[in-house]
C-alpha positions, 0 to 999 in steps of 0.5 A: 499500500502506498500513503501520500500526504498532503505538503503542509503535513509532510512540511510539519513533519519536517520542523523539528528536523529543521529546528534541530539544524538538518536542514543541510543534511535533509537537502544532502539527502534529497539531492543525492536521491534526486541525483540518482534518478537523473543519472539512472534516467540518463545511462537508460537514455544515452548509455553514458553521465559523461558529456550528457547536457543537464539544465537545472531550474533553481528557484529561490528556495530550499527546491532550488537548493536540491535541484543545484546540489543535484545538478552539481553531482552530474557536473562532477561526473562529466555532464555539461550542466547549465542552471537557469536562475528563475528568482532573483535569488538562489540557495547560495550553498548549492550555487557555490557548489554548483558554480564549483563543478564547472556548472554554467549559471544564466537568469531567466528574466534577462536571457529567456530565448538562451534559457529555452534554447539552452533547455530544448537542446538538454538532455535532462532538464531539473524542475527545482522552481516550486516547492510544496509551499508553492500556491498558484500557477507560474507567473511571468517568465518562468510560466512562459518558459513552462509553455515553451517546454511543456510541448517538447518533453521526452514523450514527444520524442522530440526534447528533455526528460523532465525530472521534477524536484519533489512536485511539478512547479505550479502544483499544489501539494496538498490538492493536485490543482494546478491554477495557472501555468505548470510544469509537466514532468516524465518522472517525479522524485519527491522527497520524504512521504508522496504528496496528495497533489501527485495522486489527484487531478492535474498534479496526478497528471503532470507528475509522470512515474512517481520516484519516492527518496526517503530522507528520514522524516518519518510518517507524516501526520494527519489524513492520507490518501492511499494507493492499492499495489499489486498483492493489496489487490489481489488480497481483495480477489475472490478464491473459490472453495472446493465446496462452493456453488453458483450462489455461495461463490456469489450472485450479482444483479445488474438492472442496466441497460434500455431500449436506446442503450441495450450495449450497455447492459452487454458490455456490464455483464460480461465484465462481471462475468470476466471478473469471476463471479458465481451468477448473474441475474439479469433485470431489464426489458425483454430486448435486452434479454435477448441481447444478452443472452445471445452474448453472454447465455449463463446470465438469468435473465427476466424483466421482474423488480429488485425486491424478491431477486436473490442476490448478493449485490446490485449494479444499476444505472448504466445505459438506463436513459430514460427508462421509468423501470430502470430507475425504479429499480435503481432507487430500490437496490439503493434501497435494498441494504445490500452493497450496490453501484450506482452507476450512469443515469441512475445517479440523478436518482441519488439522494442524501442518508446512504449508507457506505455500500451504495458506491457512486461512480460519476464522472466529473459531469455526473457529480457536478450534476448531482452536487449541484442538485444536492447542494451548491451549484459546481462546474465540471472544470472545478471538480477536474481541478479538485477531484480530492475535495468534490468526491470527499464532499460527495461521500460526506452529502450523502453517506455513500461511497464515491468513484469519481472517474479520471486519469487518477481515479478517486475513491472516498469514504464517508468515514473519510478514508481516500484512494486513487488509482492510476494504473489506466491507459488514455485509451479507456477514453472510450464510450462503453469504458465506465459500463466495464468498470461498473461490471468489475466491482459489481462482481467484486461486491457480489463476491465479497464473502467475508464481509457477508461471513462475519455478521457484523458490520465491515470496518470503515473504508471496506467499500471504497478499498474494493472500489479502488480495486475495481478501478485498478483492475479496469486500468490494469486490463485496459493498459494490457488490451492497449498493448495490441493497439487501440482498445474497444471495451467490448473486448475487455474482458478478456483483458479482464480475466488475464488480469485477474488470473495474474493477481490471483497467481501472485497471491499463490489462488491459481495454479499456472498450467504446467507449474504441478508435479508429475511422478517418475515415468 
């Protein structure tokens, strides 16, 4: 499990060490960690540090000092290093160390065009302009430099590798907001603890790959944002027992699709089956029943209602459109007391007073409509800029668990537990992708036998963890499918099965073919 903390909390953890006079040592630890990542990336990129070209963007604070010390170490290994000073001053000792290793220094204010050319011709650019205390976007010449560089970095194949020092400058360390211009990194080397701003909203997009460096801060105080890793997701997957049958493995009820949008139901049921549920009961129009049975003959279909159905969890909403019977089924699913995934059109029927076993799965537009109906008006842009705030607000307002879809998918429990998963590929931004996510999540809830067998309410954040696991599986499946080209949601179930098999193998719950022992013969 990865944990991230606000920049405010990390600074609070630093404070007693700084007051004890340990600031220079902390800076050297951070600078060495940054140097080590830069050196590794340069070796990977060009095979040698000697003769490489490195540019350090150095602000006036300690973040600029970290970057300058790292640049000095690289210069000592034979790199041609240039420091672009983005403020009127720089960390004096770090700047002196940089110059002592032969580093060249140019001021951004009076040499902006030269700075752009130098950065563009570099192998690596280190962003040390602003640190965790920065608020608001970049301004002045630094903002214009960011505009120039963000279109030239390594993913385009035409420019330098951008490595951020602690976090991309212009990103809020607490929230991930980026109010104005900011740098976009390929790699972010973050010190002491991951910052929540690297795991949400624009900050998650700007961070690139995150490389944490331990500088001896310990665990910061206050709430955290967590990210499930492979072992965490694997532990939440069901493994059938020898005495199981289809009902004990878990039955998922699905009320999705309509005459207008029948495909959503087919996609959701396919994803649920691929995740490993024991049985799927579908409720909906007869025309959709016929489509589902043509694609998935094992699904039990009817046009019945929610209350008499025997299931362990519900999924309602995908493709429901304006179908009144499907809307009624969604309302009944929320009132059933069972775990329920409420997606897409069903979110318009959400009211206050739900429980954490109800998981809402909106995108930013759907969440904006929900919050504007139940509370104050909020726009989609505001939610996309600060998803942590608004996912938590929606969870608190409704009492439900909220999974807010995005590049980094945020899951918030009404009790405060929060997860961020960024396992996906941009190829998943396609119609029907959310239907497959809801099917995966519904299946995980239906097969959550430990919660059913316990006889007591699950611990706080229990359902948020399952929602985060579903987002991870969905993202991993999309990334796997994208290896063969553009992703079609209708083809995702095969990748979901492959991801589930990998996770179960990692857990020890599935034997790989050919791995059994055989007797001598």
